[in-house]
N, CA, C and O atoms as a GROMACS GRO file, in nm:
protein
  376
    1MET      N    1  -2.836   3.150   7.098
    1MET     CA    2  -2.730   3.241   7.134
    1MET      C    3  -2.646   3.176   7.245
    1MET      O    4  -2.700   3.117   7.339
    2LYS      N    5  -2.513   3.189   7.232
    2LYS     CA    6  -2.424   3.132   7.331
    2LYS      C    7  -2.426   3.213   7.460
    2LYS      O    8  -2.434   3.336   7.459
    3SER      N    9  -2.419   3.141   7.571
    3SER     CA   10  -2.409   3.210   7.700
    3SER      C   11  -2.267   3.262   7.719
    3SER      O   12  -2.176   3.222   7.647
    4ALA      N   13  -2.250   3.350   7.814
    4ALA     CA   14  -2.118   3.403   7.844
    4ALA      C   15  -2.023   3.290   7.881
    4ALA      O   16  -1.906   3.291   7.840
    5PHE      N   17  -2.071   3.193   7.956
    5PHE     CA   18  -1.988   3.079   7.993
    5PHE      C   19  -1.941   3.003   7.870
    5PHE      O   20  -1.824   2.966   7.860
    6ASP      N   21  -2.033   2.979   7.775
    6ASP     CA   22  -1.998   2.906   7.653
    6ASP      C   23  -1.891   2.980   7.573
    6ASP      O   24  -1.801   2.918   7.517
    7LYS      N   25  -1.901   3.113   7.568
    7LYS     CA   26  -1.804   3.194   7.495
    7LYS      C   27  -1.667   3.188   7.563
    7LYS      O   28  -1.564   3.176   7.497
    8ILE      N   29  -1.667   3.197   7.695
    8ILE     CA   30  -1.542   3.191   7.770
    8ILE      C   31  -1.479   3.053   7.753
    8ILE      O   32  -1.358   3.042   7.731
    9ALA      N   33  -1.559   2.949   7.763
    9ALA     CA   34  -1.508   2.812   7.748
    9ALA      C   35  -1.451   2.791   7.608
    9ALA      O   36  -1.347   2.726   7.593
   10ALA      N   37  -1.516   2.844   7.507
   10ALA     CA   38  -1.467   2.829   7.370
   10ALA      C   39  -1.334   2.902   7.353
   10ALA      O   40  -1.242   2.852   7.289
   11GLY      N   41  -1.324   3.020   7.411
   11GLY     CA   42  -1.200   3.095   7.406
   11GLY      C   43  -1.087   3.023   7.478
   11GLY      O   44  -0.974   3.020   7.430
   12LEU      N   45  -1.119   2.965   7.592
   12LEU     CA   46  -1.020   2.889   7.667
   12LEU      C   47  -0.974   2.767   7.588
   12LEU      O   48  -0.855   2.736   7.586
   13ASN      N   49  -1.066   2.698   7.525
   13ASN     CA   50  -1.030   2.583   7.442
   13ASN      C   51  -0.939   2.625   7.326
   13ASN      O   52  -0.844   2.554   7.292
   14ASP      N   53  -0.968   2.740   7.266
   14ASP     CA   54  -0.883   2.791   7.158
   14ASP      C   55  -0.743   2.822   7.211
   14ASP      O   56  -0.644   2.792   7.145
   15ALA      N   57  -0.735   2.884   7.329
   15ALA     CA   58  -0.606   2.918   7.388
   15ALA      C   59  -0.526   2.792   7.420
   15ALA      O   60  -0.405   2.788   7.396
   16ILE      N   61  -0.590   2.690   7.472
   16ILE     CA   62  -0.523   2.564   7.503
   16ILE      C   63  -0.472   2.500   7.374
   16ILE      O   64  -0.359   2.452   7.369
   17ALA      N   65  -0.555   2.498   7.272
   17ALA     CA   66  -0.514   2.440   7.144
   17ALA      C   67  -0.394   2.515   7.088
   17ALA      O   68  -0.301   2.454   7.037
   18TYR      N   69  -0.396   2.647   7.096
   18TYR     CA   70  -0.283   2.727   7.046
   18TYR      C   71  -0.157   2.697   7.126
   18TYR      O   72  -0.049   2.682   7.068
   19ALA      N   73  -0.168   2.688   7.257
   19ALA     CA   74  -0.053   2.657   7.342
   19ALA      C   75   0.005   2.521   7.310
   19ALA      O   76   0.125   2.498   7.330
   20GLU      N   77  -0.077   2.432   7.261
   20GLU     CA   78  -0.033   2.297   7.225
   20GLU      C   79   0.013   2.288   7.080
   20GLU      O   80   0.041   2.179   7.030
   21GLY      N   81   0.020   2.403   7.011
   21GLY     CA   82   0.075   2.405   6.876
   21GLY      C   83  -0.027   2.414   6.763
   21GLY      O   84   0.012   2.417   6.647
   22ASP      N   85  -0.154   2.417   6.794
   22ASP     CA   86  -0.257   2.428   6.690
   22ASP      C   87  -0.291   2.575   6.671
   22ASP      O   88  -0.364   2.634   6.750
   23ASP      N   89  -0.236   2.634   6.564
   23ASP     CA   90  -0.263   2.776   6.542
   23ASP      C   91  -0.375   2.799   6.441
   23ASP      O   92  -0.392   2.911   6.392
   24SER      N   93  -0.450   2.696   6.409
   24SER     CA   94  -0.559   2.709   6.311
   24SER      C   95  -0.674   2.795   6.364
   24SER      O   96  -0.751   2.850   6.285
   25ARG      N   97  -0.686   2.808   6.496
   25ARG     CA   98  -0.794   2.887   6.553
   25ARG      C   99  -0.746   3.021   6.606
   25ARG      O  100  -0.823   3.096   6.666
   26ALA      N  101  -0.620   3.052   6.584
   26ALA     CA  102  -0.564   3.177   6.635
   26ALA      C  103  -0.599   3.293   6.543
   26ALA      O  104  -0.613   3.276   6.422
   27ARG      N  105  -0.612   3.409   6.602
   27ARG     CA  106  -0.633   3.530   6.524
   27ARG      C  107  -0.496   3.592   6.501
   27ARG      O  108  -0.423   3.620   6.596
   28LYS      N  109  -0.463   3.612   6.377
   28LYS     CA  110  -0.332   3.667   6.344
   28LYS      C  111  -0.348   3.798   6.269
   28LYS      O  112  -0.429   3.811   6.177
   29ALA      N  113  -0.269   3.895   6.311
   29ALA     CA  114  -0.266   4.021   6.239
   29ALA      C  115  -0.170   4.002   6.122
   29ALA      O  116  -0.052   3.974   6.143
   30THR      N  117  -0.219   4.018   6.001
   30THR     CA  118  -0.132   3.998   5.885
   30THR      C  119  -0.111   4.128   5.811
   30THR      O  120  -0.206   4.198   5.776
   31VAL      N  121   0.014   4.158   5.788
   31VAL     CA  122   0.054   4.277   5.715
   31VAL      C  123   0.172   4.235   5.628
   31VAL      O  124   0.261   4.163   5.674
   32ASP      N  125   0.174   4.279   5.505
   32ASP     CA  126   0.288   4.253   5.418
   32ASP      C  127   0.396   4.356   5.451
   32ASP      O  128   0.402   4.462   5.390
   33VAL      N  129   0.479   4.322   5.547
   33VAL     CA  130   0.578   4.416   5.599
   33VAL      C  131   0.676   4.457   5.490
   33VAL      O  132   0.714   4.574   5.482
   34LYS      N  133   0.716   4.364   5.408
   34LYS     CA  134   0.811   4.396   5.301
   34LYS      C  135   0.752   4.499   5.205
   34LYS      O  136   0.822   4.590   5.161
   35ALA      N  137   0.624   4.486   5.173
   35ALA     CA  138   0.558   4.581   5.084
   35ALA      C  139   0.547   4.718   5.150
   35ALA      O  140   0.565   4.821   5.084
   36VAL      N  141   0.516   4.719   5.280
   36VAL     CA  142   0.507   4.847   5.352
   36VAL      C  143   0.642   4.915   5.349
   36VAL      O  144   0.653   5.034   5.319
   37ARG      N  145   0.746   4.839   5.381
   37ARG     CA  146   0.881   4.896   5.382
   37ARG      C  147   0.922   4.943   5.243
   37ARG      O  148   0.978   5.051   5.229
   38ALA      N  149   0.895   4.862   5.141
   38ALA     CA  150   0.932   4.899   5.004
   38ALA      C  151   0.864   5.029   4.962
   38ALA      O  152   0.923   5.110   4.891
   39ALA      N  153   0.740   5.049   5.006
   39ALA     CA  154   0.668   5.171   4.971
   39ALA      C  155   0.732   5.295   5.033
   39ALA      O  156   0.714   5.407   4.984
   40THR      N  157   0.808   5.276   5.142
   40THR     CA  158   0.877   5.389   5.204
   40THR      C  159   1.014   5.414   5.141
   40THR      O  160   1.080   5.512   5.175
   41ASN      N  161   1.055   5.327   5.050
   41ASN     CA  162   1.187   5.337   4.986
   41ASN      C  163   1.301   5.335   5.087
   41ASN      O  164   1.400   5.406   5.071
   42LYS      N  165   1.286   5.254   5.191
   42LYS     CA  166   1.388   5.244   5.295
   42LYS      C  167   1.445   5.102   5.297
   42LYS      O  168   1.377   5.005   5.265
   43THR      N  169   1.572   5.094   5.335
   43THR     CA  170   1.632   4.964   5.360
   43THR      C  171   1.572   4.909   5.490
   43THR      O  172   1.505   4.982   5.563
   44GLN      N  173   1.595   4.781   5.516
   44GLN     CA  174   1.546   4.725   5.642
   44GLN      C  175   1.601   4.803   5.760
   44GLN      O  176   1.529   4.834   5.855
   45SER      N  177   1.729   4.834   5.754
   45SER     CA  178   1.793   4.906   5.864
   45SER      C  179   1.733   5.046   5.882
   45SER      O  180   1.703   5.086   5.995
   46ASP      N  181   1.716   5.118   5.772
   46ASP     CA  182   1.658   5.253   5.781
   46ASP      C  183   1.513   5.249   5.828
   46ASP      O  184   1.470   5.334   5.906
   47PHE      N  185   1.438   5.150   5.781
   47PHE     CA  186   1.298   5.134   5.822
   47PHE      C  187   1.290   5.107   5.972
   47PHE      O  188   1.212   5.168   6.044
   48ALA      N  189   1.374   5.014   6.017
   48ALA     CA  190   1.375   4.980   6.160
   48ALA      C  191   1.410   5.101   6.244
   48ALA      O  192   1.346   5.126   6.347
   49LYS      N  193   1.509   5.176   6.202
   49LYS     CA  194   1.552   5.293   6.277
   49LYS      C  195   1.444   5.402   6.276
   49LYS      O  196   1.415   5.461   6.380
   50ALA      N  197   1.385   5.428   6.161
   50ALA     CA  198   1.285   5.535   6.148
   50ALA      C  199   1.161   5.509   6.232
   50ALA      O  200   1.103   5.602   6.289
   51TYR      N  201   1.120   5.382   6.241
   51TYR     CA  202   0.994   5.350   6.309
   51TYR      C  203   1.016   5.276   6.441
   51TYR      O  204   0.921   5.226   6.502
   52ARG      N  205   1.142   5.271   6.485
   52ARG     CA  206   1.179   5.217   6.616
   52ARG      C  207   1.146   5.069   6.633
   52ARG      O  208   1.102   5.026   6.740
   53PHE      N  209   1.166   4.991   6.528
   53PHE     CA  210   1.154   4.846   6.536
   53PHE      C  211   1.293   4.787   6.547
   53PHE      O  212   1.386   4.840   6.486
   54PRO      N  213   1.312   4.680   6.622
   54PRO     CA  214   1.442   4.612   6.619
   54PRO      C  215   1.465   4.555   6.478
   54PRO      O  216   1.373   4.498   6.418
   55ILE      N  217   1.586   4.569   6.427
   55ILE     CA  218   1.615   4.522   6.291
   55ILE      C  219   1.586   4.373   6.277
   55ILE      O  220   1.537   4.329   6.174
   56GLY      N  221   1.617   4.295   6.379
   56GLY     CA  222   1.591   4.151   6.374
   56GLY      C  223   1.442   4.120   6.361
   56GLY      O  224   1.403   4.024   6.295
   57THR      N  225   1.360   4.203   6.423
   57THR     CA  226   1.215   4.185   6.414
   57THR      C  227   1.168   4.211   6.273
   57THR      O  228   1.086   4.136   6.220
   58VAL      N  229   1.217   4.318   6.210
   58VAL     CA  230   1.179   4.349   6.073
   58VAL      C  231   1.220   4.233   5.981
   58VAL      O  232   1.142   4.191   5.896
   59ARG      N  233   1.340   4.182   6.000
   59ARG     CA  234   1.386   4.068   5.918
   59ARG      C  235   1.297   3.946   5.939
   59ARG      O  236   1.258   3.880   5.843
   60ASP      N  237   1.265   3.917   6.065
   60ASP     CA  238   1.179   3.802   6.094
   60ASP      C  239   1.042   3.818   6.030
   60ASP      O  240   0.987   3.722   5.975
   61TRP      N  241   0.986   3.938   6.036
   61TRP     CA  242   0.855   3.962   5.974
   61TRP      C  243   0.863   3.939   5.824
   61TRP      O  244   0.779   3.870   5.766
   62GLU      N  245   0.964   3.998   5.761
   62GLU     CA  246   0.974   3.989   5.615
   62GLU      C  247   1.003   3.847   5.568
   62GLU      O  248   0.960   3.808   5.459
   63GLN      N  249   1.074   3.771   5.647
   63GLN     CA  250   1.109   3.634   5.607
   63GLN      C  251   1.006   3.532   5.656
   63GLN      O  252   1.025   3.411   5.638
   64GLY      N  253   0.899   3.579   5.717
   64GLY     CA  254   0.790   3.492   5.757
   64GLY      C  255   0.817   3.408   5.881
   64GLY      O  256   0.742   3.314   5.910
   65ARG      N  257   0.923   3.439   5.955
   65ARG     CA  258   0.951   3.364   6.077
   65ARG      C  259   0.860   3.408   6.191
   65ARG      O  260   0.833   3.331   6.283
   66ARG      N  261   0.813   3.532   6.185
   66ARG     CA  262   0.722   3.586   6.285
   66ARG      C  263   0.621   3.675   6.215
   66ARG      O  264   0.642   3.721   6.103
   67GLN      N  265   0.509   3.698   6.284
   67GLN     CA  266   0.407   3.791   6.237
   67GLN      C  267   0.400   3.906   6.336
   67GLN      O  268   0.420   3.887   6.456
   68PRO      N  269   0.372   4.026   6.288
   68PRO     CA  270   0.356   4.139   6.380
   68PRO      C  271   0.241   4.114   6.477
   68PRO      O  272   0.138   4.059   6.439
   69ASP      N  273   0.260   4.155   6.602
   69ASP     CA  274   0.149   4.147   6.696
   69ASP      C  275   0.047   4.254   6.657
   69ASP      O  276   0.070   4.332   6.565
   70ALA      N  277  -0.065   4.257   6.726
   70ALA     CA  278  -0.174   4.347   6.688
   70ALA      C  279  -0.132   4.494   6.690
   70ALA      O  280  -0.166   4.569   6.598
   71GLY      N  281  -0.058   4.536   6.792
   71GLY     CA  282  -0.015   4.675   6.802
   71GLY      C  283   0.081   4.712   6.690
   71GLY      O  284   0.070   4.820   6.631
   72SER      N  285   0.175   4.624   6.661
   72SER     CA  286   0.270   4.649   6.552
   72SER      C  287   0.199   4.652   6.418
   72SER      O  288   0.233   4.731   6.330
   73ALA      N  289   0.100   4.565   6.402
   73ALA     CA  290   0.024   4.561   6.276
   73ALA      C  291  -0.048   4.694   6.254
   73ALA      O  292  -0.052   4.743   6.141
   74VAL      N  293  -0.104   4.750   6.359
   74VAL     CA  294  -0.171   4.880   6.347
   74VAL      C  295  -0.071   4.987   6.306
   74VAL      O  296  -0.097   5.066   6.215
   75LEU      N  297   0.045   4.990   6.373
   75LEU     CA  298   0.148   5.087   6.338
   75LEU      C  299   0.193   5.069   6.194
   75LEU      O  300   0.210   5.167   6.122
   76LEU      N  301   0.213   4.946   6.151
   76LEU     CA  302   0.254   4.920   6.012
   76LEU      C  303   0.150   4.969   5.912
   76LEU      O  304   0.184   5.023   5.807
   77LYS      N  305   0.024   4.950   5.944
   77LYS     CA  306  -0.083   4.997   5.855
   77LYS      C  307  -0.086   5.150   5.851
   77LYS      O  308  -0.114   5.209   5.746
   78MET      N  309  -0.057   5.214   5.964
   78MET     CA  310  -0.048   5.360   5.966
   78MET      C  311   0.069   5.407   5.881
   78MET      O  312   0.058   5.504   5.807
   79ILE      N  313   0.181   5.338   5.892
   79ILE     CA  314   0.298   5.370   5.810
   79ILE      C  315   0.264   5.356   5.663
   79ILE      O  316   0.305   5.438   5.581
   80GLN      N  317   0.191   5.252   5.630
   80GLN     CA  318   0.152   5.228   5.491
   80GLN      C  319   0.071   5.344   5.434
   80GLN      O  320   0.088   5.380   5.318
   81VAL      N  321  -0.015   5.402   5.515
   81VAL     CA  322  -0.102   5.510   5.470
   81VAL      C  323  -0.034   5.646   5.476
   81VAL      O  324  -0.045   5.725   5.382
   82GLU      N  325   0.037   5.675   5.585
   82GLU     CA  326   0.097   5.807   5.607
   82GLU      C  327   0.238   5.796   5.667
   82GLU      O  328   0.258   5.833   5.782
   83PRO      N  329   0.334   5.745   5.591
   83PRO     CA  330   0.467   5.723   5.649
   83PRO      C  331   0.532   5.850   5.703
   83PRO      O  332   0.594   5.847   5.810
   84GLU      N  333   0.519   5.961   5.633
   84GLU     CA  334   0.582   6.085   5.679
   84GLU      C  335   0.519   6.134   5.809
   84GLU      O  336   0.589   6.184   5.897
   85THR      N  337   0.388   6.122   5.820
   85THR     CA  338   0.319   6.164   5.942
   85THR      C  339   0.364   6.080   6.060
   85THR      O  340   0.389   6.134   6.168
   86VAL      N  341   0.374   5.950   6.041
   86VAL     CA  342   0.417   5.862   6.149
   86VAL      C  343   0.560   5.897   6.191
   86VAL      O  344   0.590   5.902   6.310
   87GLU      N  345   0.647   5.920   6.094
   87GLU     CA  346   0.785   5.960   6.126
   87GLU      C  347   0.788   6.090   6.206
   87GLU      O  348   0.864   6.103   6.302
   88ARG      N  349   0.706   6.185   6.166
   88ARG     CA  350   0.700   6.315   6.235
   88ARG      C  351   0.653   6.297   6.380
   88ARG      O  352   0.706   6.360   6.471
   89ILE      N  353   0.553   6.213   6.400
   89ILE     CA  354   0.502   6.188   6.534
   89ILE      C  355   0.609   6.119   6.619
   89ILE      O  356   0.630   6.156   6.735
   90ILE      N  357   0.675   6.021   6.562
   90ILE     CA  358   0.780   5.951   6.636
   90ILE      C  359   0.891   6.047   6.675
   90ILE      O  360   0.942   6.041   6.787
   91ALA      N  361   0.929   6.136   6.584
   91ALA     CA  362   1.035   6.234   6.612
   91ALA      C  363   0.997   6.326   6.728
   91ALA      O  364   1.084   6.373   6.801
   92GLN      N  365   0.868   6.351   6.745
   92GLN     CA  366   0.822   6.439   6.853
   92GLN      C  367   0.816   6.369   6.988
   92GLN      O  368   0.797   6.434   7.091
   93THR      N  369   0.831   6.237   6.989
   93THR     CA  370   0.820   6.161   7.114
   93THR      C  371   0.955   6.128   7.175
   93THR      O  372   0.964   6.047   7.267
   94ASN      N  373   1.060   6.190   7.126
   94ASN     CA  374   1.194   6.163   7.182
   94ASN      C  375   1.203   6.208   7.322
   94ASN      O  376   1.308   6.194   7.384
   0.00000   0.00000   0.00000
């Protein structure tokens, strides 16, 4: 079993490798944003507005230039399961 030090050192080595451009050890949240949006029958603009994402971010996600961070990935998965509920909750947070 690895010691706490060994785990921390391994994590630090992964972070250094990622900072130097090696993303093979990175944990990435993957969501098919285009499929989630298509399931809502919304345009990119309407989707961005409804769920409070910047339109450029939605475009970048769909075109593979960026991946959603962990928090956005969770929200996207919630939208995928219950889009109307998420919209209703967002509307109540104005």
